[in-house]
C-alpha positions as CSV (number, residue, x, y, z in Angstrom):
1,X,-13.8,29.6,35.1
2,X,-10.0,29.6,35.3
3,X,-10.0,25.8,35.8
4,X,-12.1,25.2,32.7
5,X,-9.9,27.6,30.6
6,X,-6.8,25.8,31.8
7,X,-8.3,22.4,31.0
8,X,-9.2,23.5,27.5
9,X,-5.8,25.0,26.8
10,X,-4.2,21.8,28.0
11,X,-6.4,19.7,25.8
12,X,-5.6,22.0,22.8
13,X,-1.9,21.6,23.5
14,X,-2.2,17.8,23.8
15,X,-4.2,17.6,20.6
16,X,-1.7,19.7,18.7
17,X,1.2,17.6,20.1
18,X,-0.5,14.4,19.0
19,X,-1.3,15.8,15.5
20,X,2.3,17.0,15.1
21,X,3.7,13.6,16.1
22,X,1.4,11.8,13.6
23,X,2.1,14.3,10.8
24,X,5.9,14.0,11.5
25,X,5.6,10.2,11.4
26,X,3.8,10.3,8.1
27,X,6.3,12.7,6.5
28,X,9.4,10.9,7.7
29,X,8.2,7.3,7.1
30,X,10.0,5.3,4.5
31,X,8.0,2.5,2.9
32,X,9.7,-1.0,2.8
33,X,11.2,-2.0,-0.5
34,X,8.9,-3.7,-2.9
35,X,10.1,-6.8,-4.6
36,X,8.5,-6.9,-8.0
37,X,10.5,-9.8,-9.4
38,X,11.0,-13.1,-7.7
39,X,14.4,-14.6,-7.2
40,X,13.5,-17.6,-9.4
41,X,15.4,-17.9,-12.7
42,X,13.7,-17.5,-16.0
43,X,14.0,-21.2,-16.9
44,X,11.9,-22.2,-13.9
45,X,9.2,-19.6,-14.7
46,X,8.8,-20.4,-18.4
47,X,7.2,-23.9,-17.9
48,X,4.4,-22.4,-15.9
49,X,3.6,-19.6,-18.4
50,X,0.6,-20.2,-20.7
51,X,1.6,-21.1,-24.3
52,X,-1.4,-19.5,-25.9
53,X,-4.2,-17.1,-25.1
54,X,-7.7,-17.9,-26.4
55,X,-9.1,-14.5,-27.3
56,X,-12.8,-14.2,-27.8
57,X,-14.3,-12.5,-30.9
58,X,-14.0,-9.0,-29.4
59,X,-10.3,-9.5,-28.7
60,X,-10.4,-7.5,-25.5
61,X,-10.5,-10.1,-22.7
62,X,-8.1,-13.0,-22.4
63,X,-9.8,-15.5,-20.2
64,X,-7.8,-17.8,-18.0
65,X,-8.3,-21.5,-19.0
66,X,-8.0,-24.2,-16.4
67,X,-6.0,-27.2,-17.4
């Protein structure tokens, strides 16, 4: 009976150590910086932008037109 109790206590300590390490990693992790804007200049982006949006009668959805 003492061996089983020792094994259960060891398992409990190991599980608590793993949980603590995972929780510590989640708390101290810093996400990488997100680049929202590209490094391209505005003059190179404007020719690819659509010139007009064809809105349907309901005016809610702006479908993307191929061409």
